[in-house]
C-alpha positions as CSV (number, residue, x, y, z in Angstrom):
1,M,124.7,2.3,137.3
2,Y,127.3,4.5,135.3
3,E,130.8,5.0,136.7
4,P,131.9,9.1,136.4
5,I,134.7,9.8,134.2
6,R,137.7,10.2,136.1
7,A,140.4,11.2,133.3
8,K,140.7,14.1,131.3
9,S,139.0,14.0,127.7
10,V,141.5,13.2,125.2
11,H,140.0,15.1,122.8
12,S,140.9,18.7,124.8
13,T,144.6,17.3,125.5
14,M,145.5,15.9,121.8
15,A,145.8,19.5,120.5
16,G,146.7,21.3,123.7
17,T,146.0,24.8,123.7
18,P,143.7,25.8,120.9
19,H,146.5,28.0,119.4
20,D,148.6,24.7,118.8
21,F,147.5,24.4,115.5
22,P,146.9,26.6,112.5
23,H,143.4,28.1,111.8
24,R,142.1,29.8,108.8
25,S,139.6,32.4,108.7
26,R,136.3,32.1,106.6
27,E,137.7,34.4,104.1
28,E,141.0,32.2,103.5
29,E,138.4,29.1,103.2
30,L,136.5,31.0,101.0
31,D,139.7,31.6,98.7
32,I,140.8,28.1,98.9
33,Q,137.5,26.8,97.8
34,L,137.0,29.4,95.1
35,A,140.7,28.8,93.7
36,G,139.9,25.1,93.5
37,H,136.7,25.7,91.4
38,L,138.2,28.2,89.1
39,A,141.2,25.9,88.7
40,A,138.8,23.0,87.7
41,L,137.0,25.3,85.5
42,L,140.3,26.0,84.2
43,A,141.3,22.3,83.6
44,V,137.9,21.8,81.7
45,T,138.3,25.0,79.5
46,D,141.8,23.9,78.3
47,E,140.1,20.5,77.5
48,L,137.5,22.5,75.5
49,R,140.3,24.4,73.6
50,T,142.0,21.3,72.4
51,A,138.7,19.9,71.4
52,A,137.2,23.2,69.7
53,P,139.6,25.8,69.5
54,S,138.5,29.3,69.8
55,A,139.7,32.9,70.8
56,D,136.8,32.9,73.4
57,L,138.1,30.0,75.4
58,D,142.0,31.2,74.9
59,T,140.4,34.6,76.4
60,A,138.5,32.7,79.3
61,A,141.6,30.3,79.8
62,E,143.8,33.2,80.5
63,R,141.6,35.1,82.8
64,L,140.5,32.0,84.7
65,A,144.6,31.3,85.3
66,G,144.8,34.9,86.3
67,E,141.9,34.6,89.1
68,V,143.2,31.4,90.3
69,A,147.0,32.9,90.6
70,R,145.3,35.9,92.4
71,L,143.5,33.8,94.9
72,R,146.8,31.7,95.6
73,G,148.9,34.6,96.1
74,G,150.4,34.9,92.9
75,R,151.5,30.9,92.4
76,A,150.1,30.1,88.9
77,P,147.9,27.0,88.3
78,A,148.9,23.9,87.0
79,R,147.9,23.4,83.2
80,A,147.7,20.4,81.3
81,S,149.1,20.4,77.9
82,A,147.4,19.0,74.5
83,A,149.9,16.2,74.6
84,T,148.6,15.0,77.7
85,R,145.2,13.8,76.4
86,G,144.3,10.5,75.7
87,R,140.8,10.2,73.9
88,E,138.8,12.5,71.8
89,P,136.8,14.8,74.4
90,D,132.8,15.0,74.2
91,A,132.4,18.8,73.8
92,A,128.8,18.9,75.0
93,A,129.9,16.9,77.9
94,L,132.6,19.2,78.9
95,H,130.4,22.4,78.2
96,R,127.8,20.8,80.9
97,R,130.8,20.2,83.6
98,A,132.2,23.6,82.9
99,H,128.5,25.0,83.5
100,A,128.4,23.3,86.8
101,L,131.8,24.4,87.8
102,A,131.2,27.9,87.0
103,G,127.9,27.7,88.9
104,R,129.8,26.7,92.0
105,A,132.5,29.2,91.6
106,L,129.6,31.8,91.4
107,V,128.1,30.8,94.6
108,V,131.4,30.8,96.4
109,A,132.6,34.2,94.8
110,A,129.2,36.0,95.7
111,S,129.7,34.8,99.2
112,R,133.0,35.9,99.2
113,A,131.9,39.0,97.7
114,D,134.7,38.9,95.1
115,T,133.1,40.8,92.4
116,A,135.8,39.9,89.7
117,A,135.3,36.2,90.3
118,A,131.6,36.4,90.4
119,I,131.3,38.2,87.0
120,L,133.8,36.0,85.2
121,A,132.0,32.9,86.8
122,A,128.5,34.2,85.3
123,E,130.2,35.0,82.1
124,R,131.7,31.6,81.8
125,M,127.7,30.2,82.6
126,D,126.4,32.1,80.0
127,A,129.2,31.3,77.4
128,H,128.5,27.4,78.0
129,T,124.9,27.7,78.2
130,A,125.1,29.3,74.9
131,A,127.5,26.6,73.5
132,L,124.5,23.9,74.7
133,E,121.7,25.6,73.1
134,P,120.8,24.5,69.5
135,R,121.3,26.7,66.8
136,T,117.8,28.2,66.2
137,L,118.8,30.8,63.6
138,A,119.0,28.3,60.8
139,S,115.7,26.8,61.8
140,S,113.8,29.9,62.0
141,H,114.1,30.9,57.9
């Protein structure tokens, strides 16, 4: 009913030997993934800095840029200037997005066992959570 396969598989011959194309280790893949999450968090942090400038966000942006550069072998991340912004950003939406990105970075940093990046991501999650919480001090009086 079925005819046997007579030719070699195209999948085994397309790349030749397994060493014909570059392979990355798990650690290299996690470095790339972590750098991507931190770079995205940096972009949102830069947006927040234009919406509501603060020393905390300035410090966070510098620390994030340093971590991304470290993970990328010294290459500094691309940064957008305030002049490239179009519309007025929604600070609450940016804080929610930054919180989610910091959470993703924390998961990858933990699986990579990168303590510095994990601490930074956790700190940013806390900061964005605090920024989203309603002010209870004024209502407690």
